[in-house]
VEXTI-624731 format. One record per atom (N, C-alpha, C): residue in three letters; chain; atom name; x, y, z. Coordinates in nm, 4 decimals, padded with zeros to 6 digits. Atoms other than C-alpha are relative to their C-alpha. Example, Ala and Ser with C-alpha at 12.3 -4.5 7.8 and 13.67 -1.06 7.14 Angstrom:
{r 'Ala'; 'A'; 'N'; {00.0890; -00.1190; 00.0000}}
{r 'Ala'; 'A'; 'CA'; {01.2300; -00.4500; 00.7800}}
{r 'Ala'; 'A'; 'C'; {00.0900; 00.1200; 00.0000}}
{r 'Ser'; 'A'; 'N'; {-00.0820; -00.1190; -00.0060}}
{r 'Ser'; 'A'; 'CA'; {01.3670; -00.1060; 00.7140}}
{r 'Ser'; 'A'; 'C'; {-00.0770; 00.1090; 00.0730}}
REM end
This chain:
{r 'Met'; 'A'; 'N'; {-00.0025; 00.1159; 00.0881}}
{r 'Met'; 'A'; 'CA'; {-02.0215; 00.5106; 00.6436}}
{r 'Met'; 'A'; 'C'; {00.0721; 00.0323; -00.1297}}
{r 'Gly'; 'A'; 'N'; {-00.0640; -00.0381; 00.1245}}
{r 'Gly'; 'A'; 'CA'; {-01.9059; 00.7007; 00.3361}}
{r 'Gly'; 'A'; 'C'; {00.1500; 00.0098; 00.0130}}
{r 'Gly'; 'A'; 'N'; {-00.1433; -00.0100; -00.0224}}
{r 'Gly'; 'A'; 'CA'; {-01.5645; 00.7602; 00.4907}}
{r 'Gly'; 'A'; 'C'; {00.0693; -00.1342; -00.0050}}
{r 'Ile'; 'A'; 'N'; {-00.0577; 00.1343; 00.0012}}
{r 'Ile'; 'A'; 'CA'; {-01.5043; 00.3888; 00.5359}}
{r 'Ile'; 'A'; 'C'; {00.0074; -00.0530; -00.1425}}
{r 'Val'; 'A'; 'N'; {00.0018; 00.0456; 00.1397}}
{r 'Val'; 'A'; 'CA'; {-01.6027; 00.3104; 00.1777}}
{r 'Val'; 'A'; 'C'; {00.1066; 00.0738; -00.0806}}
{r 'Tyr'; 'A'; 'N'; {-00.1014; -00.0800; 00.0693}}
{r 'Tyr'; 'A'; 'CA'; {-01.3830; 00.5951; 00.0496}}
{r 'Tyr'; 'A'; 'C'; {00.1401; -00.0501; 00.0358}}
{r 'Thr'; 'A'; 'N'; {-00.1303; 00.0502; -00.0433}}
{r 'Thr'; 'A'; 'CA'; {-01.0891; 00.4651; 00.2562}}
{r 'Thr'; 'A'; 'C'; {00.0318; -00.1333; -00.0661}}
{r 'Ile'; 'A'; 'N'; {-00.0212; 00.1302; 00.0631}}
{r 'Ile'; 'A'; 'CA'; {-01.1341; 00.1130; 00.1174}}
{r 'Ile'; 'A'; 'C'; {00.0294; 00.0160; -00.1488}}
{r 'Ile'; 'A'; 'N'; {-00.0217; -00.0206; 00.1439}}
{r 'Ile'; 'A'; 'CA'; {-01.1547; 00.2382; -00.2418}}
{r 'Ile'; 'A'; 'C'; {00.1386; 00.0594; -00.0260}}
{r 'Ile'; 'A'; 'N'; {-00.1321; -00.0612; 00.0177}}
{r 'Ile'; 'A'; 'CA'; {-00.8479; 00.4623; -00.2105}}
{r 'Ile'; 'A'; 'C'; {00.1101; -00.1000; 00.0357}}
{r 'Gly'; 'A'; 'N'; {-00.0976; 00.1019; -00.0375}}
{r 'Gly'; 'A'; 'CA'; {-00.6607; 00.1827; -00.0311}}
{r 'Gly'; 'A'; 'C'; {00.0177; -00.1045; -00.1086}}
{r 'Ala'; 'A'; 'N'; {-00.0079; 00.0977; 00.1080}}
{r 'Ala'; 'A'; 'CA'; {-00.7453; -00.0588; -00.3110}}
{r 'Ala'; 'A'; 'C'; {00.0761; 00.0572; -00.1192}}
{r 'Val'; 'A'; 'N'; {-00.0679; -00.0624; 00.1141}}
{r 'Val'; 'A'; 'CA'; {-00.6284; 00.1844; -00.5792}}
{r 'Val'; 'A'; 'C'; {00.1492; 00.0134; 00.0275}}
{r 'Ile'; 'A'; 'N'; {-00.1417; -00.0174; -00.0335}}
{r 'Ile'; 'A'; 'CA'; {-00.3017; 00.2648; -00.4009}}
{r 'Ile'; 'A'; 'C'; {00.0693; -00.1355; 00.0098}}
{r 'Gly'; 'A'; 'N'; {-00.0589; 00.1338; -00.0106}}
{r 'Gly'; 'A'; 'CA'; {-00.2383; -00.1035; -00.3207}}
{r 'Gly'; 'A'; 'C'; {00.0227; -00.0652; -00.1351}}
{r 'Val'; 'A'; 'N'; {-00.0141; 00.0576; 00.1344}}
{r 'Val'; 'A'; 'CA'; {-00.2978; -00.2144; -00.6795}}
{r 'Val'; 'A'; 'C'; {00.1109; 00.0708; -00.0772}}
{r 'Leu'; 'A'; 'N'; {-00.1058; -00.0739; 00.0697}}
{r 'Leu'; 'A'; 'CA'; {-00.0750; 00.0615; -00.8163}}
{r 'Leu'; 'A'; 'C'; {00.1376; -00.0326; 00.0570}}
{r 'Ala'; 'A'; 'N'; {-00.1284; 00.0369; -00.0608}}
{r 'Ala'; 'A'; 'CA'; {00.2011; -00.0250; -00.5678}}
{r 'Ala'; 'A'; 'C'; {00.0443; -00.1373; -00.0493}}
{r 'Arg'; 'A'; 'N'; {-00.0345; 00.1337; 00.0503}}
{r 'Arg'; 'A'; 'CA'; {00.1864; -00.3905; -00.6728}}
{r 'Arg'; 'A'; 'C'; {00.0337; 00.0035; -00.1484}}
{r 'Phe'; 'A'; 'N'; {-00.0281; -00.0119; 00.1431}}
{r 'Phe'; 'A'; 'CA'; {00.1876; -00.2834; -01.0388}}
{r 'Phe'; 'A'; 'C'; {00.1401; 00.0561; -00.0232}}
{r 'Phe'; 'A'; 'N'; {-00.1291; -00.0661; 00.0222}}
{r 'Phe'; 'A'; 'CA'; {00.4956; -00.0593; -01.0078}}
{r 'Phe'; 'A'; 'C'; {00.1172; -00.0761; 00.0593}}
{r 'Lys'; 'A'; 'N'; {-00.1084; 00.0764; -00.0591}}
{r 'Lys'; 'A'; 'CA'; {00.6973; -00.2973; -00.7894}}
{r 'Lys'; 'A'; 'C'; {00.0243; -00.1248; -00.0834}}
{r 'Pro'; 'A'; 'N'; {-00.0279; 00.1186; 00.0816}}
{r 'Pro'; 'A'; 'CA'; {00.8750; -00.5635; -00.9929}}
{r 'Pro'; 'A'; 'C'; {-00.0078; -00.1282; 00.0826}}
{r 'Gly'; 'A'; 'N'; {00.0047; 00.1304; -00.0646}}
{r 'Gly'; 'A'; 'CA'; {00.8332; -00.9304; -00.9134}}
{r 'Gly'; 'A'; 'C'; {-00.1401; -00.0427; 00.0350}}
{r 'Ala'; 'A'; 'N'; {00.1293; 00.0566; -00.0374}}
{r 'Ala'; 'A'; 'CA'; {00.5529; -01.1544; -00.8001}}
{r 'Ala'; 'A'; 'C'; {-00.0320; 00.0357; 00.1444}}
{r 'Asp'; 'A'; 'N'; {00.0454; -00.0345; -00.1344}}
{r 'Asp'; 'A'; 'CA'; {00.3512; -01.0504; -00.4975}}
{r 'Asp'; 'A'; 'C'; {-00.1120; -00.0945; 00.0399}}
{r 'Pro'; 'A'; 'N'; {00.1021; 00.0990; -00.0351}}
{r 'Pro'; 'A'; 'CA'; {00.1686; -01.3475; -00.3463}}
{r 'Pro'; 'A'; 'C'; {-00.0885; 00.0463; 00.1154}}
{r 'Met'; 'A'; 'N'; {00.0941; -00.0444; -00.1027}}
{r 'Met'; 'A'; 'CA'; {-00.1105; -01.1716; -00.1583}}
{r 'Met'; 'A'; 'C'; {-00.1361; 00.0198; -00.0639}}
{r 'Gly'; 'A'; 'N'; {00.1364; -00.0134; 00.0496}}
{r 'Gly'; 'A'; 'CA'; {-00.4852; -01.1513; -00.1924}}
{r 'Gly'; 'A'; 'C'; {-00.0452; 00.1449; -00.0041}}
{r 'Trp'; 'A'; 'N'; {00.0509; -00.1355; 00.0160}}
{r 'Trp'; 'A'; 'CA'; {-00.7065; -00.8540; -00.2471}}
{r 'Trp'; 'A'; 'C'; {-00.0222; 00.0701; 00.1335}}
{r 'Ile'; 'A'; 'N'; {00.0168; -00.0637; -00.1311}}
{r 'Ile'; 'A'; 'CA'; {-00.7715; -00.7942; 00.1250}}
{r 'Ile'; 'A'; 'C'; {00.1327; 00.0564; 00.0485}}
{r 'Leu'; 'A'; 'N'; {-00.1309; -00.0520; -00.0377}}
{r 'Leu'; 'A'; 'CA'; {-00.4001; -00.7617; 00.1967}}
{r 'Leu'; 'A'; 'C'; {00.0422; 00.1158; -00.0900}}
{r 'Thr'; 'A'; 'N'; {-00.0303; -00.1107; 00.0900}}
{r 'Thr'; 'A'; 'CA'; {-00.3674; -00.5384; -00.1087}}
{r 'Thr'; 'A'; 'C'; {-00.0694; 00.1279; 00.0466}}
{r 'Ile'; 'A'; 'N'; {00.0728; -00.1168; -00.0503}}
{r 'Ile'; 'A'; 'CA'; {-00.6348; -00.3052; 00.0295}}
{r 'Ile'; 'A'; 'C'; {00.0636; 00.0508; 00.1294}}
{r 'Leu'; 'A'; 'N'; {-00.0637; -00.0411; -00.1248}}
{r 'Leu'; 'A'; 'CA'; {-00.4734; -00.3050; 00.3747}}
{r 'Leu'; 'A'; 'C'; {00.1353; 00.0651; -00.0248}}
{r 'Leu'; 'A'; 'N'; {-00.1271; -00.0593; 00.0379}}
{r 'Leu'; 'A'; 'CA'; {-00.1368; -00.2327; 00.2159}}
{r 'Leu'; 'A'; 'C'; {-00.0204; 00.1419; -00.0521}}
{r 'Gly'; 'A'; 'N'; {00.0291; -00.1326; 00.0539}}
{r 'Gly'; 'A'; 'CA'; {-00.2855; 00.0604; 00.0265}}
{r 'Gly'; 'A'; 'C'; {-00.0459; 00.0977; 00.1060}}
{r 'Ile'; 'A'; 'N'; {00.0453; -00.0870; -00.1086}}
{r 'Ile'; 'A'; 'CA'; {-00.4602; 00.1989; 00.3349}}
{r 'Ile'; 'A'; 'C'; {00.1177; 00.0414; 00.0880}}
{r 'Ala'; 'A'; 'N'; {-00.1170; -00.0321; -00.0818}}
{r 'Ala'; 'A'; 'CA'; {-00.1385; 00.1766; 00.5384}}
{r 'Ala'; 'A'; 'C'; {00.0939; 00.0949; -00.0738}}
{r 'Gly'; 'A'; 'N'; {-00.0847; -00.0893; 00.0788}}
{r 'Gly'; 'A'; 'CA'; {00.0600; 00.3378; 00.2562}}
{r 'Gly'; 'A'; 'C'; {-00.0573; 00.1406; -00.0070}}
{r 'Ala'; 'A'; 'N'; {00.0640; -00.1315; 00.0043}}
{r 'Ala'; 'A'; 'CA'; {-00.1923; 00.6203; 00.2298}}
{r 'Ala'; 'A'; 'C'; {00.0108; 00.0703; 00.1346}}
{r 'Tyr'; 'A'; 'N'; {-00.0098; -00.0594; -00.1330}}
{r 'Tyr'; 'A'; 'CA'; {-00.1871; 00.6739; 00.6048}}
{r 'Tyr'; 'A'; 'C'; {00.1413; 00.0512; 00.0269}}
{r 'Ile'; 'A'; 'N'; {-00.1389; -00.0413; -00.0210}}
{r 'Ile'; 'A'; 'CA'; {00.1928; 00.6842; 00.6240}}
{r 'Ile'; 'A'; 'C'; {00.0358; 00.1154; -00.0931}}
{r 'Gly'; 'A'; 'N'; {-00.0249; -00.1091; 00.0940}}
{r 'Gly'; 'A'; 'CA'; {00.2047; 00.9024; 00.3141}}
{r 'Gly'; 'A'; 'C'; {-00.0600; 00.1312; 00.0461}}
{r 'Ser'; 'A'; 'N'; {00.0605; -00.1231; -00.0505}}
{r 'Ser'; 'A'; 'CA'; {-00.0344; 01.1513; 00.4713}}
{r 'Ser'; 'A'; 'C'; {00.0748; 00.0519; 00.1221}}
{r 'Leu'; 'A'; 'N'; {-00.0816; -00.0446; -00.1119}}
{r 'Leu'; 'A'; 'CA'; {00.1820; 01.1582; 00.7834}}
{r 'Leu'; 'A'; 'C'; {00.1287; 00.0663; -00.0475}}
{r 'Leu'; 'A'; 'N'; {-00.1253; -00.0544; 00.0513}}
{r 'Leu'; 'A'; 'CA'; {00.4957; 01.2250; 00.5788}}
{r 'Leu'; 'A'; 'C'; {-00.0201; 00.1294; -00.0786}}
{r 'Tyr'; 'A'; 'N'; {00.0202; -00.1153; 00.0874}}
{r 'Tyr'; 'A'; 'CA'; {00.3555; 01.4725; 00.3268}}
{r 'Tyr'; 'A'; 'C'; {-00.1070; 00.0933; 00.0538}}
{r 'Gly'; 'A'; 'N'; {00.1061; -00.0801; -00.0584}}
{r 'Gly'; 'A'; 'CA'; {00.0311; 01.5941; 00.4772}}
{r 'Gly'; 'A'; 'C'; {-00.0878; 00.0740; -00.0981}}
{r 'Gly'; 'A'; 'N'; {00.0794; -00.0706; 00.0993}}
{r 'Gly'; 'A'; 'CA'; {-00.0959; 01.7468; 00.1567}}
{r 'Gly'; 'A'; 'C'; {-00.0795; -00.0952; -00.0865}}
{r 'Ala'; 'A'; 'N'; {00.0815; 00.0803; 00.0904}}
{r 'Ala'; 'A'; 'CA'; {-00.3533; 01.6268; -00.0873}}
{r 'Ala'; 'A'; 'C'; {00.0466; 00.0248; -00.1438}}
{r 'Gly'; 'A'; 'N'; {-00.0323; -00.0206; 00.1403}}
{r 'Gly'; 'A'; 'CA'; {-00.3441; 01.6162; -00.4625}}
{r 'Gly'; 'A'; 'C'; {00.0899; -00.1077; -00.0547}}
{r 'Leu'; 'A'; 'N'; {-00.0800; 00.0989; 00.0717}}
{r 'Leu'; 'A'; 'CA'; {-00.1165; 01.4381; -00.7035}}
{r 'Leu'; 'A'; 'C'; {00.1262; -00.0382; 00.0769}}
{r 'Ile'; 'A'; 'N'; {-00.1232; 00.0309; -00.0724}}
{r 'Ile'; 'A'; 'CA'; {00.2001; 01.4657; -00.4942}}
{r 'Ile'; 'A'; 'C'; {-00.0301; -00.0873; 00.1212}}
{r 'Gly'; 'A'; 'N'; {00.0386; 00.0836; -00.1132}}
{r 'Gly'; 'A'; 'CA'; {00.0245; 01.3224; -00.1884}}
{r 'Gly'; 'A'; 'C'; {-00.0339; -00.1412; -00.0429}}
{r 'Phe'; 'A'; 'N'; {00.0341; 00.1315; 00.0543}}
{r 'Phe'; 'A'; 'CA'; {-00.1075; 01.0362; -00.4006}}
{r 'Phe'; 'A'; 'C'; {00.1269; -00.0768; -00.0364}}
{r 'Ile'; 'A'; 'N'; {-00.1263; 00.0641; 00.0378}}
{r 'Ile'; 'A'; 'CA'; {00.2420; 00.9630; -00.5359}}
{r 'Ile'; 'A'; 'C'; {00.0791; -00.0413; 00.1236}}
{r 'Val'; 'A'; 'N'; {-00.0685; 00.0348; -00.1247}}
{r 'Val'; 'A'; 'CA'; {00.3923; 00.9730; -00.1850}}
{r 'Val'; 'A'; 'C'; {-00.0656; -00.1219; 00.0647}}
{r 'Ser'; 'A'; 'N'; {00.0712; 00.1149; -00.0555}}
{r 'Ser'; 'A'; 'CA'; {00.1244; 00.7280; -00.0698}}
{r 'Ser'; 'A'; 'C'; {00.0347; -00.1283; -00.0747}}
{r 'Ile'; 'A'; 'N'; {-00.0378; 00.1179; 00.0785}}
{r 'Ile'; 'A'; 'CA'; {00.2082; 00.4888; -00.3543}}
{r 'Ile'; 'A'; 'C'; {00.1424; -00.0429; 00.0331}}
{r 'Ile'; 'A'; 'N'; {-00.1389; 00.0322; -00.0349}}
{r 'Ile'; 'A'; 'CA'; {00.5804; 00.5098; -00.2723}}
{r 'Ile'; 'A'; 'C'; {00.0060; -00.0657; 00.1375}}
{r 'Cys'; 'A'; 'N'; {00.0046; 00.0603; -00.1333}}
{r 'Cys'; 'A'; 'CA'; {00.5052; 00.4350; 00.0938}}
{r 'Cys'; 'A'; 'C'; {-00.0558; -00.1421; -00.0066}}
{r 'Ala'; 'A'; 'N'; {00.0560; 00.1341; 00.0157}}
{r 'Ala'; 'A'; 'CA'; {00.2933; 00.1366; -00.0115}}
{r 'Ala'; 'A'; 'C'; {00.1010; -00.0946; -00.0634}}
{r 'Ile'; 'A'; 'N'; {-00.1047; 00.0834; 00.0610}}
{r 'Ile'; 'A'; 'CA'; {00.5797; 00.0071; -00.2282}}
{r 'Ile'; 'A'; 'C'; {00.1036; -00.0392; 00.1051}}
{r 'Val'; 'A'; 'N'; {-00.0946; 00.0308; -00.1076}}
{r 'Val'; 'A'; 'CA'; {00.8164; 00.0313; 00.0694}}
{r 'Val'; 'A'; 'C'; {-00.0594; -00.1042; 00.0943}}
{r 'Leu'; 'A'; 'N'; {00.0663; 00.0994; -00.0847}}
{r 'Leu'; 'A'; 'CA'; {00.5632; -00.1560; 00.2830}}
{r 'Leu'; 'A'; 'C'; {-00.0070; -00.1360; -00.0679}}
{r 'Leu'; 'A'; 'N'; {00.0036; 00.1262; 00.0742}}
{r 'Leu'; 'A'; 'CA'; {00.5370; -00.4191; 00.0101}}
{r 'Leu'; 'A'; 'C'; {00.1354; -00.0700; 00.0054}}
{r 'Phe'; 'A'; 'N'; {-00.1336; 00.0581; -00.0160}}
{r 'Phe'; 'A'; 'CA'; {00.9142; -00.4716; 00.0195}}
{r 'Phe'; 'A'; 'C'; {00.0181; -00.0568; 00.1407}}
{r 'Leu'; 'A'; 'N'; {-00.0108; 00.0488; -00.1376}}
{r 'Leu'; 'A'; 'CA'; {00.8988; -00.5031; 00.3994}}
{r 'Leu'; 'A'; 'C'; {-00.0834; -00.1262; 00.0208}}
{r 'Tyr'; 'A'; 'N'; {00.0851; 00.1179; -00.0093}}
{r 'Tyr'; 'A'; 'CA'; {00.6122; -00.7519; 00.3703}}
{r 'Tyr'; 'A'; 'C'; {00.0700; -00.1220; -00.0605}}
{r 'Glu'; 'A'; 'N'; {-00.0700; 00.1120; 00.0636}}
{r 'Glu'; 'A'; 'CA'; {00.8173; -00.9671; 00.1322}}
{r 'Glu'; 'A'; 'C'; {00.1185; -00.0472; 00.0827}}
{r 'Ile'; 'A'; 'N'; {-00.1130; 00.0381; -00.0852}}
{r 'Ile'; 'A'; 'CA'; {01.1195; -00.9590; 00.3640}}
{r 'Ile'; 'A'; 'C'; {-00.0500; -00.0824; 00.1184}}
{r 'Ile'; 'A'; 'N'; {00.0555; 00.0724; -00.1144}}
{r 'Ile'; 'A'; 'CA'; {00.9086; -01.0676; 00.6608}}
{r 'Ile'; 'A'; 'C'; {-00.0542; -00.1356; -00.0432}}
{r 'Arg'; 'A'; 'N'; {00.0574; 00.1257; 00.0491}}
{r 'Arg'; 'A'; 'CA'; {00.7297; -01.3317; 00.4554}}
{r 'Arg'; 'A'; 'C'; {00.1087; -00.1011; -00.0367}}
{r 'Ser'; 'A'; 'N'; {-00.1057; 00.0930; 00.0393}}
{r 'Ser'; 'A'; 'CA'; {01.0540; -01.4793; 00.3218}}
{r 'Ser'; 'A'; 'C'; {00.0725; -00.0544; 00.1235}}
{r 'Lys'; 'A'; 'N'; {-00.0642; 00.0496; -00.1207}}
{r 'Lys'; 'A'; 'CA'; {01.2033; -01.5038; 00.6705}}
{r 'Lys'; 'A'; 'C'; {-00.0865; -00.1014; 00.0730}}
{r 'Thr'; 'A'; 'N'; {00.0870; 00.0971; -00.0663}}
{r 'Thr'; 'A'; 'CA'; {00.8986; -01.6837; 00.8096}}
{r 'Thr'; 'A'; 'C'; {-00.0192; -00.1254; -00.0833}}
{r 'Ala'; 'A'; 'N'; {00.0158; 00.1171; 00.0872}}
{r 'Ala'; 'A'; 'CA'; {00.8801; -01.9160; 00.5082}}
{r 'Ala'; 'A'; 'C'; {00.1183; -00.0941; 00.0111}}
{r 'Lys'; 'A'; 'N'; {-00.1201; 00.0836; -00.0106}}
{r 'Lys'; 'A'; 'CA'; {01.2338; -02.0429; 00.5663}}
{r 'Lys'; 'A'; 'C'; {-00.0013; -00.0857; 00.1253}}
{r 'Arg'; 'A'; 'N'; {00.0021; 00.0769; -00.1258}}
{r 'Arg'; 'A'; 'CA'; {01.1490; -02.1730; 00.9118}}
{r 'Arg'; 'A'; 'C'; {-00.0755; -00.1276; -00.0141}}
REM end
């Protein structure tokens, strides 16, 4: 149970920081922000594999990339 709560908290922190550092408006709720952060942390751990500050920064960068991809997909579906 503690692992799930920890994952949600870290995902929320990484998602919020990714949305903060990426310029522009991001029309998504807090659940998508948490999922974005969890996915960014997971991909970041696959790419870097280490913990600490560098792993945290890599996770935020991965979440920012995912946020750009989310906006591209969202803009293409909105035009239809």
